[in-house]
C-alpha positions as CSV (number, residue, x, y, z in Angstrom):
1,M,16.7,-25.4,9.9
2,P,12.9,-25.0,9.7
3,A,11.2,-22.9,12.4
4,T,7.6,-22.7,13.6
5,K,5.7,-19.5,14.6
6,R,2.4,-19.2,16.5
7,I,-0.3,-17.4,14.5
8,Y,-3.8,-16.2,15.3
9,F,-6.4,-14.9,12.9
10,P,-10.2,-14.4,12.9
11,G,-12.2,-17.3,11.4
12,T,-15.3,-17.1,9.3
13,D,-17.6,-16.3,12.2
14,G,-15.1,-13.9,14.0
15,H,-13.7,-16.4,16.5
16,E,-9.9,-16.4,16.9
17,L,-8.3,-19.3,15.2
18,A,-5.0,-20.8,16.3
19,A,-2.4,-21.7,13.8
20,R,1.2,-22.6,13.3
21,L,3.4,-21.4,10.5
22,D,6.2,-23.8,9.5
23,L,8.9,-22.0,7.6
24,P,12.1,-23.0,5.8
25,A,15.4,-21.5,6.9
26,G,15.4,-19.3,3.8
27,E,12.7,-17.5,1.7
28,P,9.8,-19.9,1.0
29,R,9.4,-20.9,-2.6
30,A,5.7,-21.0,-2.0
31,Y,3.1,-21.3,0.8
32,A,0.7,-24.2,1.5
33,L,-2.5,-24.2,3.6
34,F,-3.2,-27.4,5.5
35,A,-6.6,-28.6,6.7
36,H,-6.7,-31.3,9.3
37,C,-9.1,-34.2,9.7
38,F,-12.5,-34.3,11.3
39,T,-12.3,-33.5,15.1
40,C,-8.4,-33.6,14.8
41,S,-6.1,-30.6,15.2
42,K,-3.2,-28.8,13.6
43,D,-0.9,-30.6,16.1
44,L,-1.8,-34.1,15.0
45,A,1.5,-35.9,14.5
46,A,1.0,-36.6,10.8
47,V,0.0,-32.9,10.1
48,R,3.0,-31.7,12.0
49,R,5.4,-34.1,10.3
50,I,4.1,-33.3,6.8
51,S,4.2,-29.5,7.4
52,Q,7.7,-29.6,8.7
53,G,8.8,-32.0,5.9
54,L,7.5,-29.5,3.4
55,A,9.3,-26.7,5.1
56,Q,12.5,-28.6,4.6
57,E,11.6,-28.5,0.9
58,D,11.4,-24.7,1.0
59,I,7.6,-24.6,1.2
60,G,6.1,-22.6,4.1
61,V,3.0,-24.2,5.6
62,L,0.1,-22.7,7.6
63,R,-1.8,-25.3,9.6
64,F,-4.6,-24.2,11.8
65,D,-7.4,-25.5,14.1
66,F,-10.9,-25.2,12.8
67,T,-13.4,-23.3,15.0
68,G,-14.0,-25.1,18.3
69,L,-11.1,-27.5,17.9
70,G,-7.6,-27.6,19.2
71,H,-6.6,-24.2,20.5
72,S,-9.1,-22.2,18.4
73,D,-12.0,-20.4,20.0
74,G,-15.7,-21.1,19.4
75,E,-18.1,-24.0,19.9
76,F,-17.6,-27.1,17.8
77,A,-21.3,-27.9,18.1
78,S,-22.2,-24.7,16.1
79,T,-19.8,-25.6,13.2
80,N,-20.4,-27.6,10.1
81,F,-18.7,-28.4,6.8
82,S,-19.6,-25.1,5.3
83,S,-18.1,-23.2,8.2
84,N,-14.9,-25.3,7.8
85,V,-14.7,-24.1,4.2
86,G,-15.2,-20.6,5.5
87,D,-12.4,-21.0,7.9
88,L,-10.1,-22.1,5.1
89,L,-11.0,-18.9,3.1
90,A,-10.4,-16.8,6.2
91,A,-7.0,-18.4,6.6
92,T,-6.3,-17.6,2.9
93,D,-7.3,-14.0,3.5
94,Y,-4.8,-13.9,6.4
95,M,-2.0,-15.3,4.2
96,R,-2.8,-12.8,1.5
97,R,-2.4,-9.9,4.0
98,E,0.6,-11.1,6.0
99,L,2.5,-13.6,3.8
100,R,1.5,-14.7,0.3
101,A,-1.7,-16.4,-0.8
102,P,-1.3,-20.2,-0.7
103,A,-0.2,-21.8,-4.0
104,I,-0.9,-25.3,-2.5
105,L,-3.9,-26.6,-0.6
106,I,-3.4,-29.8,1.5
107,G,-6.2,-31.6,3.3
108,H,-6.3,-34.8,5.4
109,S,-9.5,-36.9,5.6
110,L,-12.5,-34.5,5.9
111,G,-10.0,-31.6,5.6
112,G,-9.2,-33.0,2.1
113,A,-12.9,-32.7,1.2
114,A,-12.8,-29.1,2.6
115,V,-9.9,-28.1,0.4
116,L,-11.5,-29.7,-2.6
117,A,-14.6,-27.6,-1.9
118,A,-12.7,-24.4,-1.3
119,A,-10.1,-24.6,-4.1
120,A,-12.1,-23.0,-6.9
121,A,-12.7,-19.9,-4.7
122,I,-8.9,-19.3,-4.3
123,P,-7.5,-18.2,-7.7
124,E,-3.9,-18.2,-6.5
125,V,-4.0,-21.9,-5.7
126,K,-2.2,-24.0,-8.4
127,A,-2.2,-27.4,-6.8
128,V,-4.4,-29.4,-4.4
129,A,-3.3,-32.5,-2.5
130,T,-5.6,-34.8,-0.5
131,I,-4.7,-37.5,2.0
132,G,-7.2,-40.2,2.8
133,A,-10.1,-37.9,1.7
134,P,-13.7,-39.0,1.2
135,S,-15.4,-38.3,-2.1
136,D,-18.7,-37.7,-0.4
137,V,-18.8,-35.3,2.6
138,G,-21.7,-37.4,4.0
139,H,-19.1,-40.2,4.6
140,V,-18.3,-38.5,7.9
141,L,-21.8,-39.5,9.2
142,H,-20.8,-43.1,9.2
143,Q,-18.8,-42.4,12.3
144,F,-21.9,-41.5,14.3
145,G,-23.5,-44.9,14.2
146,A,-26.8,-45.2,16.1
147,S,-26.3,-41.6,17.3
148,L,-27.2,-40.3,13.9
149,E,-30.9,-41.1,14.4
150,D,-30.7,-39.3,17.8
151,V,-29.5,-36.2,16.1
152,R,-32.3,-36.3,13.5
153,R,-34.9,-36.9,16.2
154,T,-33.8,-34.6,19.0
155,G,-31.8,-32.0,17.1
156,E,-28.6,-32.6,19.2
157,T,-26.7,-35.4,20.7
158,V,-23.2,-36.3,22.0
159,V,-21.1,-38.8,20.1
160,K,-17.8,-40.3,21.0
161,L,-15.2,-40.0,18.3
162,A,-11.7,-41.3,18.9
163,G,-12.7,-41.7,22.6
164,R,-13.7,-38.1,23.0
165,P,-17.2,-36.7,23.3
166,F,-18.4,-34.2,20.7
167,T,-21.8,-32.4,20.5
168,I,-23.4,-32.8,17.1
169,Q,-26.4,-30.8,16.0
170,R,-29.0,-31.4,13.3
171,Q,-27.7,-28.5,11.3
172,F,-24.4,-30.3,10.9
173,V,-26.0,-33.3,9.5
174,E,-28.2,-31.3,7.1
175,D,-25.2,-29.2,5.9
176,V,-23.2,-32.3,5.2
177,E,-26.0,-34.0,3.4
178,G,-26.5,-31.0,1.2
179,Q,-23.0,-31.0,-0.2
180,N,-22.1,-32.1,-3.8
181,L,-18.4,-32.6,-3.6
182,V,-18.0,-34.5,-6.9
183,Q,-19.5,-31.5,-8.7
184,K,-17.0,-29.1,-7.0
185,I,-14.1,-31.4,-7.9
186,A,-15.2,-31.4,-11.5
187,G,-15.2,-27.6,-11.6
188,M,-12.1,-27.1,-9.5
189,R,-9.7,-26.6,-12.4
190,K,-6.5,-27.1,-10.3
191,A,-3.8,-29.7,-10.5
192,L,-4.7,-32.6,-8.1
193,L,-2.7,-35.2,-6.2
194,V,-4.7,-37.9,-4.5
195,L,-2.8,-39.8,-1.8
196,H,-4.6,-42.8,-0.3
197,A,-3.8,-46.0,1.5
198,P,-5.4,-49.1,-0.1
199,R,-6.0,-50.5,3.5
200,D,-7.5,-47.4,4.9
201,E,-10.2,-48.7,7.2
202,I,-11.8,-45.3,7.9
203,V,-12.1,-43.9,4.4
204,G,-12.0,-46.7,1.8
205,I,-9.8,-46.6,-1.3
206,E,-12.9,-46.4,-3.5
207,N,-13.2,-42.7,-2.4
208,A,-9.8,-42.0,-4.0
209,T,-11.1,-43.6,-7.2
210,E,-14.2,-41.4,-7.3
211,I,-12.2,-38.2,-6.6
212,F,-9.7,-39.1,-9.3
213,V,-12.4,-39.8,-11.9
214,A,-14.3,-36.6,-11.1
215,A,-11.2,-34.4,-11.5
216,K,-9.9,-32.9,-14.7
217,H,-6.3,-33.2,-15.7
218,P,-3.6,-32.7,-14.5
219,K,-4.2,-35.2,-11.8
220,S,-2.1,-37.9,-10.1
221,F,-2.6,-40.7,-7.7
222,V,0.0,-42.1,-5.2
223,S,-0.6,-45.1,-3.0
224,L,0.4,-44.9,0.6
225,D,0.7,-48.7,0.7
226,D,0.1,-50.1,4.2
227,A,-0.2,-46.7,6.0
228,D,-3.2,-46.3,8.3
229,H,-5.7,-43.5,8.0
230,L,-4.0,-41.1,10.4
231,L,-0.5,-41.8,9.1
232,T,0.6,-42.6,12.6
233,R,4.0,-44.0,11.5
234,G,6.5,-41.2,11.0
235,E,7.9,-42.7,7.8
236,D,4.5,-42.6,6.1
237,A,4.0,-38.8,6.9
238,T,7.6,-38.1,5.8
239,Y,7.0,-40.0,2.5
240,A,3.8,-38.0,1.9
241,A,5.6,-34.7,2.5
242,R,8.3,-35.6,-0.1
243,V,5.8,-36.7,-2.7
244,I,3.7,-33.6,-2.3
245,A,6.8,-31.3,-2.5
246,A,8.2,-33.1,-5.6
247,W,4.8,-33.2,-7.4
248,A,3.8,-29.6,-6.6
249,A,7.2,-28.2,-7.8
250,R,6.2,-28.4,-11.4
251,F,3.2,-26.2,-10.8
252,L,4.9,-23.5,-8.8
253,D,6.6,-20.3,-10.0
254,P,10.3,-20.8,-10.7
255,E,11.2,-18.3,-8.0
256,P,9.3,-16.8,-5.1
257,A,7.5,-13.6,-6.0
258,K,9.5,-11.7,-3.4
259,L,12.7,-12.5,-5.1
260,Q,11.8,-11.6,-8.6
261,D,13.0,-8.0,-8.0
262,G,16.1,-6.8,-9.7
263,P,19.5,-6.7,-8.0
264,V,20.0,-4.4,-5.1
265,E,22.9,-1.9,-4.8
266,G,25.4,-2.8,-2.1
267,V,24.0,-5.2,0.6
268,L,20.5,-5.2,1.9
269,V,19.9,-7.0,5.3
270,S,16.4,-7.4,6.8
271,E,15.0,-9.4,9.6
272,T,12.9,-12.5,8.6
273,G,10.9,-12.7,11.8
274,L,12.2,-16.3,12.3
275,G,14.0,-16.9,15.5
276,K,15.6,-14.1,17.4
277,F,18.5,-13.2,15.0
278,Q,17.8,-14.6,11.5
279,N,18.3,-12.0,8.7
280,S,17.9,-12.3,5.0
281,V,20.9,-10.9,3.1
282,R,20.7,-9.7,-0.5
283,S,23.8,-8.8,-2.4
284,G,23.2,-8.0,-6.0
285,R,21.2,-11.0,-7.3
286,H,22.5,-13.3,-4.5
287,R,20.4,-14.4,-1.5
288,L,21.9,-15.5,1.8
289,L,21.0,-15.9,5.4
290,A,22.7,-14.6,8.5
291,D,22.1,-16.0,12.0
292,E,23.6,-16.9,15.3
293,P,24.2,-20.4,16.8
294,V,21.5,-22.0,18.9
295,S,23.8,-21.6,21.9
296,V,23.3,-17.8,21.9
297,G,19.6,-17.8,20.9
298,G,19.7,-18.1,17.1
299,V,18.4,-21.0,15.0
300,D,21.8,-21.6,13.2
301,S,20.3,-21.1,9.7
302,G,23.3,-19.2,8.4
303,P,26.7,-17.8,9.2
304,S,27.1,-15.3,12.0
305,P,28.2,-11.7,11.3
306,Y,31.8,-12.5,12.3
307,D,31.6,-15.7,10.2
308,F,30.8,-13.4,7.2
309,L,33.8,-11.3,8.1
310,S,36.0,-14.4,8.1
311,V,34.4,-15.4,4.8
312,A,35.4,-12.0,3.4
313,L,39.0,-12.4,4.5
314,G,39.3,-16.0,3.3
315,T,37.8,-15.4,-0.1
316,C,39.7,-12.2,-0.7
317,T,42.9,-14.0,0.2
318,A,42.3,-16.9,-2.2
319,M,41.3,-14.5,-5.0
320,T,44.4,-12.3,-4.4
321,L,46.7,-15.3,-4.5
322,R,45.1,-16.6,-7.7
323,M,45.5,-13.2,-9.4
324,Y,49.2,-13.1,-8.3
325,A,49.9,-16.7,-9.5
326,D,48.3,-16.0,-12.9
327,R,50.2,-12.7,-13.3
328,K,53.5,-14.4,-12.4
329,K,52.6,-17.5,-14.4
330,L,53.2,-19.5,-11.2
331,E,52.0,-23.1,-11.3
332,L,50.0,-23.0,-8.1
333,G,47.7,-25.8,-7.1
334,R,44.3,-25.2,-5.6
335,V,44.3,-22.6,-2.8
336,T,42.4,-23.2,0.4
337,V,42.1,-20.7,3.2
338,S,40.8,-21.4,6.7
339,V,40.0,-18.5,9.0
340,N,39.2,-18.6,12.7
341,H,38.1,-15.5,14.6
342,G,38.4,-14.9,18.3
343,K,38.7,-12.2,20.9
344,V,41.9,-12.3,22.9
345,A,43.5,-10.2,25.6
346,A,45.8,-7.6,23.9
347,Q,48.5,-7.9,26.5
348,H,48.7,-11.7,26.0
349,C,48.7,-11.8,22.2
350,D,52.3,-12.4,21.2
351,D,51.7,-12.5,17.5
352,C,49.4,-9.4,17.2
353,G,52.2,-7.0,16.5
354,E,51.7,-3.2,16.7
355,V,47.9,-3.6,16.8
356,A,48.2,-4.8,20.4
357,E,50.9,-2.5,21.6
358,G,49.7,-0.2,24.4
359,R,46.2,-1.7,24.1
360,E,44.1,-2.9,27.1
361,G,41.2,-5.3,27.1
362,R,40.3,-7.7,24.3
363,I,41.0,-7.3,20.6
364,D,39.8,-9.3,17.5
365,R,42.3,-11.8,16.2
366,F,41.8,-13.6,12.8
367,E,44.0,-16.6,12.3
368,R,44.4,-17.4,8.6
369,V,45.9,-20.7,7.3
370,I,46.7,-21.0,3.6
371,S,47.0,-24.4,2.1
372,I,48.3,-25.1,-1.5
373,D,47.7,-28.4,-3.3
374,G,51.0,-29.8,-4.3
375,E,54.5,-28.9,-3.0
376,I,55.9,-25.4,-2.8
377,D,59.3,-24.4,-1.4
378,A,59.8,-22.1,1.6
379,T,60.7,-19.1,-0.6
380,V,57.4,-19.3,-2.5
381,G,55.5,-19.9,0.8
382,D,57.0,-16.7,2.3
383,K,56.1,-14.7,-0.9
384,L,52.5,-16.0,-0.8
385,A,52.2,-14.9,2.9
386,E,53.4,-11.5,1.8
387,I,50.9,-11.2,-1.0
388,A,48.1,-12.5,1.2
389,A,48.7,-9.5,3.5
390,K,48.0,-7.2,0.5
391,C,44.5,-8.5,-0.1
392,P,42.0,-5.5,0.2
393,V,39.9,-7.0,3.0
394,H,43.1,-7.7,5.0
395,R,44.1,-4.1,4.7
396,T,40.6,-3.0,5.6
397,L,40.6,-5.0,8.8
398,E,44.0,-3.8,9.9
399,V,43.5,-0.1,8.9
400,S,40.8,2.0,10.6
401,S,37.7,2.3,8.5
402,V,34.9,4.9,8.7
403,V,31.2,3.8,9.1
404,V,28.7,6.5,8.3
405,T,25.2,5.8,9.7
406,K,22.0,7.5,8.6
407,I,18.4,6.9,9.6
408,A,16.1,6.5,6.6
409,D,13.0,8.7,6.3
C-alpha cells in the first residue's frame, strides 16, 4: 500500500518549499520528480493520481509546490520560469541528500517545459516525461490576454487565471520570452516520452509535434485521446501513470541501488520511515516488509511480527513433513499448513498441556492445521502429527530460548 510523507526543503531563493513524497510499500525501484502546471500545485488531482499510480509501480515520486504556490513560501509575483527551473534543481539536491537523485523527471503543462529545461543539468536523470507541455515557454503568455500589454506598460498587473488573481511582473514576461526551449530539448540527451491529448484546448497538439521533432532518440509519443488539459478524469491520470511506469522501466537500473549490496548474515531489520511500524527485512539476498494492520496504526504493507512467527512454524512443518515422506518413500500429496496465533487465558486453555499448568494470565497459543492432498488413513495422520511436533521451530517455540541483546557502538 503506497504511503505519502510531507516534505519541506529550501528552494532556489531560500524559501521553504512544501512537497509530498509518494512511496511504494517496499523499496522504490527509482525516484521521480514531478513539476506541476502553471499556477497549479502538487495537490492537483491529476498530479496526485499520477504520483500515487507510479508508487503502485514501485516508483517513489516527489511532487512539490513551486515558490509562492500551494503550501510553499515566497511571493509568486517575484518568480519566473528560470526560478521554477531553479526550484527543480533544489528539489533534486534535496533528493540526492535524503533519498536518491531522480531517475525520472515528469512535468505537466509549463511544468513539462521546466523539466525539459532542467534535464541536462541533472546527470542522474535517465528519462523525461511531459504531459500537455508547450514547446515554447512563451506559450504561457497567451493566458494573459489584454493584461499582457498592461504588464509591459506598467511593470506589473493582476491577471485572473482559472478564476484566481495572480500578480504578474514585467520580469516574468521578459524571462519567459528569453527562453529557447527547443534548443534545450535538442541538447537534453535523455529518453523522452511525450504525452498529449489531441483535443487539448489549452496547449495545442502541435506543441507535442515540435517537442518530439526537436528531441533526439530514444523518444516516444502517446496520445491521451479525449482527455482534457488538466486530466480531470481519474481514468486519464491513471492511464498516464501506467504508461509512464511501463515506458520508463526499460531505462532504469535492474535493481534499486540500495539493494545491490551482497547478502547479509542472519536477518537485518530497519525502519523505513513509512507509517508508524513498517520495517524492511533483509534475510540473505531476500527482501521483505514487516508491518502492523491499519487497525493498530500500521499501513498493512507486510506481515506482523507474530505473522512471521506463524510463517516460521508453518513452513518448518511443511518442510519437515516433506523430508519425512521422501525418506520413508511415502506417497504424500501436497502439504498445506495453516497457523493461527492468539493469546488465551492459561487456566482456560484445555489443549495447552503442561505449558499452561500452574500458569496465570495469558499465554501464546498457535493452532496448526495440516492438510494433505489425497486420502490418508488415520494411522498415517497420527504419524504426521507426531513428526510435525519434531520440526525445529516447533521445538524452539515450546522450549525456552535465550535472546542475547547488545547495543552496537
